[in-house]
N, C-alpha and C positions, 0 to 999 in steps of 0.2 A: 504494500500500500504506500503510495507516494504522499507523504505528509511531513510538514515541518512543524514540529511541536515547539512550545516555548523552551523546553529543556535543550532541544537541538540548537535553537537560536543562541542560547547562552553558551553552549559548547563551541559553536562556531566563533563566537566573539572572544572566548577565552583561549582558544587554541593558538599555539605559537608555531607548531610544526605540523605538516601534513603527513598523510600516510606515506610510508616508504621514503621519508625524508624530503618529500616534495614541498615546495614553497606554498604558503597560504597567499593566494592572489586576490581574494575578495572577502568581504565581511557582510554579515546579515544582521541588521539591527531592528528590533521591534519599535514601532512608532510610540511616541510618548502620549500620555493621556488616554490610553485605551481603557483603563479601569473606570475613568470618569465617563467615557462614552458608554460603557456597558451599563453603568448606573442609569444614564439618561435613556438608553434604549429600553431598559426594563420599565421605566415609567411610561414610555410610549406604548409598550405592549399592554400594560395595565389599562391604559386609556382605551386601547382597541378592544380589549375584552369587555370593558364596561359598555362600550358602544354596542357590541353584539348582544349583550344581555338586555340593554334597553330596547333594542329592536324586537327581540323575542318576547319580552314581557308586555310591550305596549302595542303589539300588532293589532290593527283594527279587525273587528269581527266581520263575518260574512255579511255583505250588504252595506257595510259602512263605507262612506266616501274615502277614496284614496287607499283602499286595501292593497290593490295590486301595485300601485306606485310605491307603497311602503315595502312590499316584498321585493320590488326591484331595487330599492335603496339598500335593503338588507343584503341582497345578492351582491351588489357593488361593494359594500363595506366589508363583507366576508372575503371577497377576492382581493380587495386592496390590502386587507390585513394579512392574508396569507402571503401575498407577494412581498409585502414589507418584511415579513419574517425571513423570507428567502434572501432578500437583499442584504440582510445583516452579515451574510458570509463575506461581503465586500468591505465590511467595517470592523469586524470582530477581532481579526488577527492581522493587522497591517504590518508589513515588514519592508525595510528599505535595503537595497544592495549597494555596495560601494567597491569597485575594483581598485586594485593597487597596481596601477600601470607602471609605476617606477620600479616595483619589484619584478615585474614581467621583463623589463629591459635588462635587469641585472641577472636574472636566473634562466631566461628562456630565449635570449637574443638569437642564438644559433639553432633553435629548435622550433621556430614559428611554423605552424602548419600551413599548407597550401589552402587557398580559398577560391572557390568557384562562385561567381556572382551570376544570378539568373535575373534577367529583366524580360518581362512579358508585355507584348503589345498585340493589338488585335485589329486595328483599323487605321489606315494612314490618314483618313479624313477626320475622324473623331479624335484621334491621337496623332497630331502632326509630327512628321519625322524630325523636324528641328527641335521640338520639345523632347522627344525621346532621346535624341543625340546629346542634348545637354545633360540628361540623366547619365548616359553612358560615359561621357567625358568626366563627370564628377567622380564616377566610381573607379575608373581605371587610373585616376590620379591620386589614389590613396597613398599615404605615407607607409608603404608596405613593400617588401621586396618584390619587384616586378616579376621575377621568374617564378614566384609562388602565387601569382594572381592571374586568374582567367575570367573573362566575361563572356557570357552566352546570351545573345539576344534572340528570344523566341518570337517570331513574327507569325501570328495566327491569321493574319490577313494575306499571307503569301504574296506580299507586294514587292515588286522590283524597285519601287520608290524607296521603301525602307532599306532594302539592301544597298541601294546607291548611297543613301545617307550614311550608312554604317561604313561603307567604303571610303567616303570622304572623311569620316572620323578617324579611320585607321591612318590616314595621311596627316591630318591635323594633330593627332596625338603626339607625333614626333616633336612638335614645337610646344604643345600645351603642357605635357607632363613635366619636362625639365623646367619650364618657366614656373609652374606651380611649386615644385619642390625647392627650387633655388630661392624663391622669394616668399615661401610659405603662404601662398595665396589662399584666401578663404572668402566665400565658398568657391568650390572648384567647378561649378557649373558656369561656363563662360558667359552665358546670357545674363545671369544674375550678377556675376562679378563685374562685368563691364558696364552694367547699369548703375554701379555705385560711383560716388564721387571719390576719386583717388587723389589724395593730397601728398605729394612727395617732392623733395628738393634734390633727390638723387638723379642726376642726369642719365646715368647708365640704365637705371630701372625705367625711367620715363621713356627712353628710347626703345627698350625691349617691350614695354607695355604697349606703346603705339604700334610697333611692328606686329606683335601677336594679335592685337585687336584687329588690325587690318586684314591679317590672314583669316581670322575668324569671321569677320564680316563678309569677306569674299566667299568663304565656304558656305555660310548660311544663305547668302544670296543664290548660290548655285542650287542648294537643296530646295529652297522655296520656289525657285524658278521652275525646276523640274516637277515639283509637287503641283504647281499651278497648271502645268501642261498635261499632267497625268500620264506622261510617257517618257521613256528614256531615249534621247537622241542617239543615232547610230555611232557618232564619234565618241560618245561616252561608253557605249556598250563594247566598243572595240578595245577599251582599256583593261577589261578584266574578263577572264574566262567564265566567271560566275553568272554573267548575264545570259549565257547560253542555256541556263536552266529554264528561262521563261520563253515560251513560244505562244502561238495563238490559242493553244488548247488549255493553257494554265488559267484557272479561275480561282477565286477565293475559296470556294467549296470543293474544288476538284483539281488537285495537283499532286505531283510526286513529292517525296521528301527532298528537301534542299538543305545541304550542309556546306558552308563555305568558311574555311579558316582564313581570315583576312590578315591576322598577325600570328605567326608561330612563335610564341614567347619563349619556347624552350630552345630555340635556335640562337646561338651566340651572335649571329649576324643581324638579328632583328633588334635594332637599336634606334634610339632617338638621335637628334642632331648633336648631342653631346657625347654619344657613344655608350649610353646606358641602356640596359635591356628594357624592352617593352613587354607589357603583359600580353597574354594570349587573348585574341579577339575572334569570336566565332558567331556566324549568322546561322540560325536554324529556322526552317519552316517545315513542320512535320507534315507528313502525307495526309491528305483529306480525300475521301471518296464518298460518293452518294451511297447511302445505306449503312455507312459505318459511323457509329457514335463517336464524336470527338471529345465529349466530356468537358468542353469549355476550358477554363484556366487550369483545372485539375489535370486534364489530359496534356496540356502544354507543359506543366511542371514535371509530370512523369517522363515525358519525352526528354526534357532537359536533364533529368537525373541520369537517364540511360546514356544519352549522347555524351554528356560530360564525363561519365565513367570510362568511356572509350578513349577520351583524349587526355584530360588532366587528372580526373579522379581525385580531386582534393577532398580531404576529410571534413572540411568545413564548407557549408553552402550558405550564401546570403541571397535571399530572394527579395526583390523590390519591384514595386509598380513602376511603369514607364514614366509616370509624371512626378516621381519623387527623387529629388537629387540628394547626393551625399553632402551634408552640411558640416560634418566633423571629419577631417582627414585622418584622424586617429581612432575612428570607431572600431576598426578591426582589432586594434590592440586592447580596447576596453572589453570587447566580447571574448577575446582570447583568454583574458584573465579568468573567466568562468570555466572555460573548457580545459584549461591547463592547470587549474588549481590542484594542489597536491592532495587535498583531502576529499573534496566532493566533485572535482572536475570530471572524473570518468563516468559519473552518473547523469551528467547534465545533457539534455537532448537538444534544447534550443534556448536562445536568448532573444526575447522579444522586446523591441523598443516601442514606445507609444507612437501613434500616428499623429503627426503635427503638420501644419501647413504654412506656406510662405505668404499667402495672400489674404490672411485674416484681417478684417477691419478692427478698429480699436475696441468696439463693443460687440464684435462677432454676431452680426445680424441674424445669421442662420444657425447659431449655436453649433458650429462645426467642431470647435474644441470643447470637449467635455472636461473641464478643468478638474473637477472633483473625481471624475471617473479615472483619469490618468494618474492623479496624485494619490488617491485613496483606494478606490474600488479595485482596480487592477492589481495594486500592491497587496490588497487584502486577499485576493484570490491566490496570489503568489505565496502568501503566508500559509495557506492550506495546501500548497503544492499543486495548485490548479491554474497557473499562469496561462492565459489564453494565447493561442497562435492566431494572429489576426490577418495573416496573408501577405503582409508586406513589412519591411523593416525587421526581418527576423533572420538570425544566424542559426543554422541547423548543424547538428552532427550528421554527416551523411548516413551513417549506420542506422540511426534512429529514424530518419526520414525514409529510409529504404525498406523499413519493415522489420528490422531486427529487434529482438527482445533485449532488455538490459541484462548485462552479465558483468560480474566483477572483473572479468578478463579484458573488458574493452579498454583500449588506450588510443590516444591520438597518434596516427601514423604520420610521420614527417616526410612523406614522399614528395617528389617533384614530378612535373610532367614528363621528364626524361625517363623516370622509372616506368611510366605507362606506355611511352611511345615505342620502345624497343626497335629503334632504327627505321620505323615505317615512314614513308613519305607522306606529305600533306594529302596527296591524291588518295593514297591507301587509307589514311585515317578518315577522310571524307566519305569514301565508299562504305567503309565498315560502319560508320556512324549513321548513314542513311538508312541502313537496314533496321537500326534500333528505333528510328522515327517513323517507320511504316505503320499503317493501320493494323496489319496482321501481327506486329511484334508483341502485342499483349494477348493475343488469342490463346486461350488455354492456360493463362498464367494468373497469378494473384495480384497483378497490378491493379490499383484502384480499389482493392479489397483489403488485403493484408500487407501489401507493398505500396510504398509511395503515398501520394495524396489520394484521399478517398473519393470515389465517384458517387454520383447520384444526388448531389445537394448543391444549391447555388453558393452556399458558404462552406466550401470544401475545407477551408482553413481551420474553422472551429472544430469540426468533427475529426479532422486529421490530428490536431493537437490533443484531443481527447483520447484517440486510439494510441497515440505515442505514450501518453501518461499511463494508460492502462497496460502497456507492455513493460512497465516498471521504470521508465525514464523520469527524470526530474527536470521540469522546465524552470526558467528564470525570467522574471520581468525586471527590466532595468530602465529606469526613468532618469536620465542624466539632466543636469541643469542646462547643458548645451545640447540643443536638438541634434541628433545624429542624422536625421533625414527630414526633409521638408517637401511636402507635396502641394497639390493644387486642390483647394476646396471648392465645392459647387458654389456658384455665385448667383444662381437663380433658385427660387423656391421650388419650381417644378422639378428640376434635376435633383435637388436635395431630397425631395419627397420620394422620387422614383428610386433613388439609391437606398433610402431607409426601408422602402417597401421590399426591395430585393433582399436586403439583409434580414429583416424581420421574418419574411416568408421562409427563407432558407433555414433560419435558426428554429422556427417552429416545426419545420419538417424533421429536423434532428430530434426534437423532443418527442415527436409521434413515431419515430422509427426505432429500430433495434438499438440505436446508439443513444437513446435516452440515458442521461448520466445516472439516474436512479436505478436503471436496469443494467446497462452495459458497464457502468463504473462501480457497481456494488461489489465490495470486497477488494477492489483494485485501486480506487482512490478514496480519499477521505470524504466524509459526509459534507464537510465544509466546501470541498472542491465541487462536489455534486451540486450543492445548492448554488455555488458561485456561477457555474455554467448556466443554471436555470434563470439567473437574473436576466440574461440576454435571450435565452431560448424561449422565454415566455413573454417577450415583447408583444407579440401578436394578440394573444388572448387578453392581455391587460387592457386592450382597447375597449373591451366590452364594459367593464365597470366605469371606465373614464367616460364613455359615451352616456352611460346611465346617469352619472353625476352632472353631466353637462345639460341633459335634456329634461330629466324628471323634475328636479327642483324648479326649473323655469316654467314648465307646463303647470305644475301644481300651484305655483305662485299666481299665475294668471287666473286660476280657478279658485284661489283662496283656500287651498287645501294645505294645512301645516304638515311638515314632514320631520320636524326637529322639536326637541323639548323647548319649553318657554325659557327665556333668559333667567327668570327667577327660580327655575327648577334646579335641583341638584344634578339632574341628568345632563344639563347643559354643559357642565364643567368638563367632562371627558371629550366632548366634541370640540370645545374651544381649545382645550389644552393640546390635544393631538395635532390639530391643524396649525395653531400658532407656533407651538414648540418646534414642529417639524419644519415649518417655513423659516423660522429664525435660524435653526441649526443649518439648514440648507444654504441660506444666505451667508452665514458666517463661514461655512466650509468653502464656498466658492470664492469669497473675498480673500480668504487665507491662501488660496491657491493662485492668486494673482488676477482673478477676474474683476471687472468693474461692476458697480451697482446696476448700470444700464445693461451690461452684458448678462448679468444674472437675470434681469427682467426679460431680456430677449430669449434666454434659455427657457424660462417659464412658458413663454408664448410658443416656442418651437416644441416643447414637451407636450403641450396641449394639441398643437396642430398635427404632430406626428402620430399621436395616439388615436386621433379621430379620423385620420386619413390613411397614412402609410401602413400603420399597424392593423387598422381595421380591414383594409383591402388584403393585406398579407394573410390575415386570419381566414377570411372567406376563400381566398384563392388556394390556400393550403388544404382546407377542408374539401374544396372542389377537386383538388388533385388527388386526395386520398379516396374520393368517391369515383375516380377514374374519368372525371369530366374535363380535365385539362392536363397539360404536361408542363414540366419545369422549363423555363426559358431563362436566358441570360441576356441582360441589357448592358451594353457598353455606354457609359455616360460620356457626353461630349466634353472636350477640354477647350472648345473653341467658342468664343462669344464675340458679339459686335461691340463697338466702342460705346454706344449709348447704354447698353446693359452694364458694361464695366464701370461707366461713370456713375450710374445709379447705385451700383454695389458699393463703390468707394464712398458715396454719400450716405450709405446705410439706409437706402430706401428699398423696401421689399419689392421683389420682381414677381408679378403675376403674369399678365399679358396673354395667357392662352385660355381657351375655354375648357380646361381640364375638369373632369368630374370631381377631382379632389378640391378644386377651388369652389365648386358649387356647395360642397359639404361645409367647407370652412366658412363661407359667407352665410349659409343658412343658419348654422349654429351661432354665429356672431349676431345675426339679426334677431334670432329667437331670444337670446339672453338680453339684448338691448330692449326689445319689446317688453319682456318680463320685468326687467329692472325699472323701466319707466312706469309700468302698471303698478308695481309694488310701491314705489315712492308715492304715486298718486293715491293709492289706497290708504297708506299710512297717514298722509296729510289730511285726508277726509275723515279718517277714523283712527285716532291715536291709540286706541285700545288694541289695534292689530299689530302694533310695533313689537310687543313682547313675543307674539307668536311667530312672526315672520322675519325677524332679524337675520337668522342664519341663511334663509333662502334669498333675501334681498342682498346680503353680503356676497353670497356665491355668484349671483347674477351680476352684481356690480363689479366684482373682480374679473369675471369673464368678459364683461363689456370693456373694462379698462385694458385688459391684456390684448384685446382685439382692436384697439384704436387704429393701428396701421391698416387693418382690413376695412374699417369704415372709411378711412381716407381714400383707399384704393377703389372703393365702391362709389363714392359720391363726390370727392373733391379733386382727384387727380385727372390730368388730361394727357399725360405722356403714354407711351406705348406699353409701359409696365403696369398700367392700371388694370383693374378687373374688368373684363369685357362686358358689354351691355347684356349679352345673352346670359352670362352668369348672374348678373344682377337681377334680371327678370326672373330667372328660374328660382333664385334664392328667396326673393320676396314672395313668390307664389307658394313655395314649399313652407317657408316660415309662417306665413299667414294661415295656411291650411292647418299647420300643426297647432297654432294657437286656438283653433276651433275644436280640436279633439277633446271630447269629454274625458274627465279623469274619474274613473270608476273606483 
């Protein structure tokens, strides 16, 4: 059973020497104030139980007004309470990790493991080649021995445009890598670096900076020009044999395996302009044929595992999304501290970094950064040995990712690409690798089941992490002060909601499958880890109680049906305490993690919107899939936006703009609570005796109306293209008005 107990934490902190004399390269510290939090959470639990008791004791009799509304509220409060209990796994045993990079340099300088880096892209239009190439350049420029570094770009779009862009990178890297290492450039994504204001009086640096920028601008111009034309001119195709792989028969969904080694980093002659070795660089597009399941990103990852094992076979694998560049050039050294630790290193399967973004506004309008989740919740799961694998920004031990069970005999192998090549030529390696990327290469094997990334789920990363832990490996969550990777967050509400729908749907599928942590993980991982997984796996069903609390109090207020105890009653206290105490703690936690007050308020809005749209659709789509009425699909979100949308995002103005059904729901619920709040205020003004009965309902409707202010603005006041369309406004008014007329029995 994979579990980190408090006693183990103390042992880790107190230990001075590792097993077999190995150096201790990281420490694990429990978070402070956990006893105080446990006391606080026990008071919340007491309040929740009192609320349940009140609902049961005071349920209206048959025939009385509001009986079914009361039952609906009880159903919502029971689900809220149970879900809250599950979420305590993310707060109960929070631990923090700290690597000792200085010890690593002293004890393992000559034994650093090889690292294979996987980058996946799927569409040259939604994920522009110039964006992907910035990610690649940042990764091959790590402060790490180049002969031990290999990068594999998996192109599921099978696009010669992407191949051409990578070919350009292979040439530009000869200038970029030595420039980065000589001047300790940060960050090492050239587009980001050159957009900064560089202030220096050193003439030599200024001269080289200007020269390198010129070379980069020329390269980017060529890549963008070819991308705009959507074809490769003949004079470019004649420059490299790899273009012969593309002919008139090659399409995105029907093509042979393509493997091209653009830099053979094991060759002493593959050097940059200063004579230093270059890292290995490989382009891969796995075979796709009609009738063969390609299993989306999971299939791409498994093809990468097999192909890389034929070429470099590094014991450590880093996988990263194509829109996430390396922000810390020493991130490999940090991760290596965990794998090479003398006491616990041999049991560590992966080191997961938090997902962070470079384009977040000051107050994070779409709540893309979950401050408390990154700082506390994921660290809390780590405390129970259940650190999540989230699909990007993760260093893996190849053995654990390839399906092996944990054994005391596992050690990091310090092999190089030369150990795997055995004198074969580039052409021989490419041909041998193509076979491993064919559709038939997995037929009759355990790939996607017990080997590699697990198939059958849109969030293959979460279920893969679970299976790795259930094989006895121990994961690590590391949240450094300096972001190791920075990606691109959605800057429109539509894309943000589609992304969360996909995640919520995939995670609920896991909960309903054989991989449910309470079933698959029983006896293999701790109860705390099982509960921790379900914080996310139950996103979809938690939409139901949220919808109940958004609709039922509003409708009952319109019909003057009280749902809560009077303010003067003893029973009012638990309702008030649970809601106020939870909100205050939530605000305190977010501010302590670096969020702003407005950012916290934006998070509350997005919390509501996601639960009543993305999670709700994910719930019904998952149920539909289990009934055989639909199939799993994978949506690639666009990384391209126009200037007007970008400008509104930077001004922190919510982007609607489309007639999405999700926007109809958002607008309808906002209008319903606005109508109810206005009616409640009117009723209290006309009859002050109603105040004691309806304060909770008026407060709920008032808060929901307040949090939806940007929605009302987009409905009635805005005139830009990002406003809510007239068709959505009309539908929302009709539905909300009809709902107001529904009798409450």
